VEXDO-810080 format. One line per 3 residues: number of its first residue (from 1); for each residue x negated, y, z negated of C-alpha. Coordinates in steps of 0.02 Angstrom, whole numbers, plus 50000, padded with zeros to 5 digits. Example, Ala and Ser with C-alpha at 12.3 -4.5 7.8 and 13.67 -1.06 7.14 Angstrom:
BEGIN
1) 49385 49775 49610 | 49316 49947 49643
***
This chain:
BEGIN
1) 44077 56565 45659 | 44240 56614 45574 | 44365 56712 45677
4) 44390 56886 45601 | 44526 56921 45727 | 44555 56883 45911
7) 44673 56914 46054 | 44770 56782 46149 | 44871 56801 46308
10) 44975 56650 46355 | 45003 56612 46538 | 45190 56577 46529
13) 45195 56543 46715 | 45123 56370 46675 | 45217 56229 46590
16) 45084 56216 46455 | 45102 56402 46417 | 45291 56389 46410
19) 45280 56238 46294 | 45161 56325 46175 | 45272 56479 46173
22) 45423 56371 46134 | 45332 56283 45992 | 45274 56451 45920
25) 45452 56521 45928 | 45515 56364 45842 | 45386 56386 45704
28) 45432 56567 45679 | 45621 56549 45681 | 45676 56369 45651
31) 45690 56272 45488 | 45642 56111 45579 | 45452 56085 45574
34) 45339 56067 45726 | 45206 55933 45743 | 45040 55991 45815
37) 44862 55926 45835 | 44712 55977 45732 | 44535 55910 45738
40) 44571 55803 45583 | 44748 55730 45601 | 44913 55791 45671
43) 45000 55917 45559 | 45184 55949 45526 | 45199 56138 45521
46) 45322 56269 45463 | 45317 56454 45422 | 45234 56457 45251
49) 45329 56615 45201 | 45505 56544 45221 | 45573 56423 45091
52) 45702 56345 45207 | 45568 56307 45336 | 45448 56231 45208
55) 45589 56126 45136 | 45610 56057 45312 | 45435 55982 45300
58) 45476 55889 45139 | 45640 55829 45213 | 45563 55766 45376
61) 45420 55676 45288 | 45525 55622 45139 | 45382 55691 45037
64) 45395 55725 44849 | 45416 55912 44820 | 45281 55918 44686
67) 45145 55880 44814 | 45071 56048 44874 | 45041 56094 45056
70) 44890 56169 45145 | 44914 56337 45232 | 44836 56350 45405
73) 44780 56518 45472 | 44709 56575 45639 | 44598 56718 45580
76) 44519 56794 45426 | 44626 56947 45452 | 44780 56838 45433
79) 44712 56761 45273 | 44666 56929 45198 | 44841 56992 45235
82) 44911 56841 45143 | 44798 56870 44991 | 44822 57058 44977
85) 44945 57140 44858 | 45017 57314 44846 | 44883 57359 44720
88) 44738 57286 44820 | 44597 57405 44864 | 44557 57408 45051
91) 44374 57414 45003 | 44378 57248 44909 | 44385 57085 45007
94) 44527 56979 44935 | 44436 56821 44987 | 44331 56771 44835
97) 44146 56800 44861 | 44103 56619 44821 | 44184 56564 44984
100) 44101 56687 45103 | 43948 56580 45143 | 44053 56421 45153
103) 44175 56503 45275 | 44029 56569 45377 | 43958 56392 45391
106) 44112 56284 45416 | 44259 56384 45484 | 44345 56350 45599
109) 44332 56171 45541 | 44391 56029 45429 | 44370 56111 45259
112) 44507 56181 45146 | 44470 56309 45010 | 44571 56332 44850
115) 44628 56512 44826 | 44726 56605 44692 | 44908 56641 44730
118) 44921 56831 44731 | 45050 56927 44631 | 45215 56939 44726
121) 45146 56818 44855 | 45225 56801 45027 | 45206 56612 45013
124) 45363 56511 44985 | 45365 56431 44812 | 45379 56259 44893
127) 45205 56277 44969 | 45114 56280 44803 | 45226 56156 44710
130) 45218 56269 44557 | 45028 56289 44555 | 44942 56457 44535
133) 44825 56413 44677 | 44846 56357 44858 | 44738 56277 44991
136) 44697 56366 45154 | 44600 56318 45308 | 44563 56377 45485
139) 44574 56226 45602 | 44446 56202 45740 | 44569 56132 45867
142) 44604 56264 46002 | 44786 56213 46023 | 44815 56230 45836
145) 44733 56401 45833 | 44832 56459 45985 | 44995 56398 45910
148) 44967 56486 45743 | 44907 56644 45828 | 45058 56649 45944
151) 45181 56616 45802 | 45093 56751 45700 | 45139 56669 45535
154) 45036 56567 45410 | 45080 56385 45439 | 45105 56261 45296
157) 45063 56090 45363 | 45031 55919 45286 | 44996 55770 45398
160) 45138 55732 45520 | 45180 55558 45457 | 45315 55483 45349
163) 45261 55502 45167 | 45138 55368 45106 | 45107 55301 45283
166) 44941 55308 45377 | 44904 55482 45442 | 44937 55514 45628
169) 44788 55539 45743 | 44889 55539 45905 | 45057 55609 45961
172) 45132 55434 45977 | 45099 55404 45792 | 45202 55558 45750
175) 45343 55502 45864 | 45343 55328 45786 | 45363 55398 45610
178) 45469 55553 45635 | 45576 55520 45788 | 45748 55596 45756
181) 45685 55702 45610 | 45594 55836 45712 | 45620 55912 45884
184) 45447 55962 45949 | 45276 55879 45956 | 45130 55974 46034
187) 45027 55835 46114 | 44841 55875 46111 | 44776 55698 46132
190) 44682 55599 45998 | 44604 55691 45851 | 44414 55711 45844
193) 44382 55682 45658 | 44520 55560 45609 | 44526 55595 45422
196) 44598 55748 45335 | 44501 55903 45288 | 44385 55911 45138
199) 44465 56012 44997 | 44347 56115 44889 | 44375 56221 44734
202) 44253 56365 44715 | 44357 56446 44577 | 44295 56314 44454
205) 44121 56305 44381 | 44032 56209 44450 | 44119 56204 44619
208) 44205 56038 44655 | 44261 55931 44801 | 44443 55888 44763
211) 44468 55778 44916 | 44334 55703 45028 | 44360 55730 45213
214) 44285 55792 45375 | 44137 55880 45290 | 44036 55786 45160
217) 43974 55845 44992 | 43792 55834 45049 | 43826 55962 45186
220) 43922 56073 45065 | 43775 56072 44942 | 43664 56154 45075
223) 43770 56313 45068 | 43704 56451 44952 | 43804 56451 44791
226) 43865 56273 44817 | 43706 56178 44772 | 43783 56108 44611
229) 43948 56050 44687 | 44022 55900 44597 | 44148 55765 44642
232) 44317 55813 44569 | 44427 55673 44634 | 44464 55490 44601
235) 44496 55355 44730 | 44660 55308 44647 | 44816 55415 44639
238) 44866 55518 44487 | 45000 55442 44378 | 45155 55509 44292
241) 45180 55696 44275 | 44998 55744 44303 | 44990 55899 44414
244) 44880 55879 44569 | 44747 56013 44596 | 44756 55986 44784
247) 44857 55892 44917 | 44830 55705 44927 | 44783 55677 44745
250) 44945 55616 44666 | 45039 55486 44766 | 44998 55327 44859
253) 44940 55370 45034 | 44885 55298 45199 | 44976 55133 45174
256) 45041 55019 45311 | 45190 54905 45280 | 45083 54752 45246
259) 44986 54740 45082 | 44804 54791 45101 | 44662 54700 45015
262) 44499 54797 45012 | 44342 54691 44991 | 44197 54788 44918
265) 44025 54718 44884 | 43931 54760 44725 | 43747 54753 44682
268) 43689 54850 44832 | 43747 54722 44961 | 43887 54825 45039
271) 43872 54811 45229 | 43856 54968 45332 | 43988 55015 45460
274) 43867 54974 45601 | 43839 54800 45526 | 44027 54771 45519
277) 44048 54829 45698 | 43922 54700 45756 | 44007 54563 45654
280) 44185 54594 45712 | 44265 54576 45883 | 44427 54647 45950
283) 44525 54488 45975 | 44652 54369 45898 | 44607 54193 45845
286) 44722 54047 45805 | 44668 53967 45642 | 44723 53794 45582
289) 44751 53766 45395 | 44715 53581 45373 | 44779 53566 45195
292) 44954 53624 45237 | 44958 53573 45419 | 45004 53741 45493
295) 44917 53878 45591 | 44920 54066 45587 | 44845 54208 45688
298) 44698 54309 45626 | 44663 54476 45709 | 44482 54535 45700
301) 44474 54721 45734 | 44317 54823 45758 | 44357 55008 45745
304) 44187 55082 45784 | 43997 55061 45788 | 43964 55199 45660
307) 44047 55293 45517 | 44114 55433 45626 | 44196 55307 45742
310) 44269 55213 45594 | 44344 55376 45529 | 44423 55415 45698
313) 44494 55240 45717 | 44546 55197 45538 | 44725 55258 45537
316) 44756 55198 45716 | 44698 55024 45667 | 44814 55017 45516
319) 44958 55074 45625 | 44917 54946 45759 | 44923 54806 45631
322) 45089 54875 45570 | 45159 54858 45745 | 45100 54678 45752
325) 45201 54644 45593 | 45056 54559 45507 | 45085 54484 45335
328) 44927 54552 45255 | 44776 54659 45298 | 44601 54623 45232
331) 44475 54763 45252 | 44289 54748 45219 | 44229 54913 45149
334) 44078 55015 45201 | 43945 55097 45094 | 44025 55260 45036
337) 43852 55340 45027 | 43821 55308 45212 | 43832 55484 45282
340) 43952 55628 45251 | 44112 55546 45313 | 44092 55376 45226
343) 44161 55439 45060 | 44318 55501 45148 | 44342 55333 45235
346) 44326 55235 45074 | 44438 55358 44980 | 44577 55326 45107
349) 44551 55138 45103 | 44554 55131 44913 | 44717 55228 44911
352) 44792 55118 45048 | 44740 54962 44950 | 44799 55024 44782
355) 44912 54872 44759 | 44770 54748 44766 | 44583 54778 44771
358) 44454 54638 44769 | 44272 54665 44725 | 44138 54538 44761
***
């Protein structure tokens, strides 16, 4: 159920309470962003109403400034306040009607909705990257909600990684990428979902999924008014000056240092994630190349017995191979129609492997 509004009282006699209060104060007052956990991936947050703070996100990530940011809120009251204008009628809900049933079903949770930027908006211009719309979501993670509620500001937050690198699903991933660029990381342990939120546009007709993520299109289509939802994204990045309709659509993403080769089967022979998990072991094997008389190490990595486990472990696996300084990464794809999360997994892999993709 979505949170209309709620009260929070921090116990600042505990170290955890003091740390959360410090992070919230940093969010509210500092221009250096704060990393924090969500159920999807770790976010890099700043006050969405202050330009200097939002610019700090782009600087820390070294992210192109034409790539919009998602605004995280802790309650529907906070979102309505952000959408209201001086001419708004208190009797009219500023949240578009098309989203009411979707919010009721999936918030708090891993789904981002596209909303119109109101006249004289409080949002910093850097949040929208010049678009007339912005993405908003209410995270499910309790630490994230408590942090946003305590800071009492809408929080702009992309993933807390260096731009183009695999998204962080643990605090150590954030530290590896952004050490020296930020001052605070709220450590909430590993993320539950492991891929970013689904982005949906209900302002278009028919409604569209602009980015696959933690909630699949099949689940979205069960919501009244969303039965005809279409796919509105491509598994390759936009080129040139094309304006992205949502975060994650324009630039190369999720890429480790080593080149990634994605092997996809055609003709209905694509293995399922459970098949792959049975085929692969978590070990290294020394392989001899007879024709050139030298050997090399092959790492076989199983990242889960099912699609949800693959999603949770995907970015961690890419980062682990980065740390091993491998020369190349070969990934065998899964069937992107295998459950709600499979499309998100394959979307990330296709973007990571944009340099070279092999189809069998």
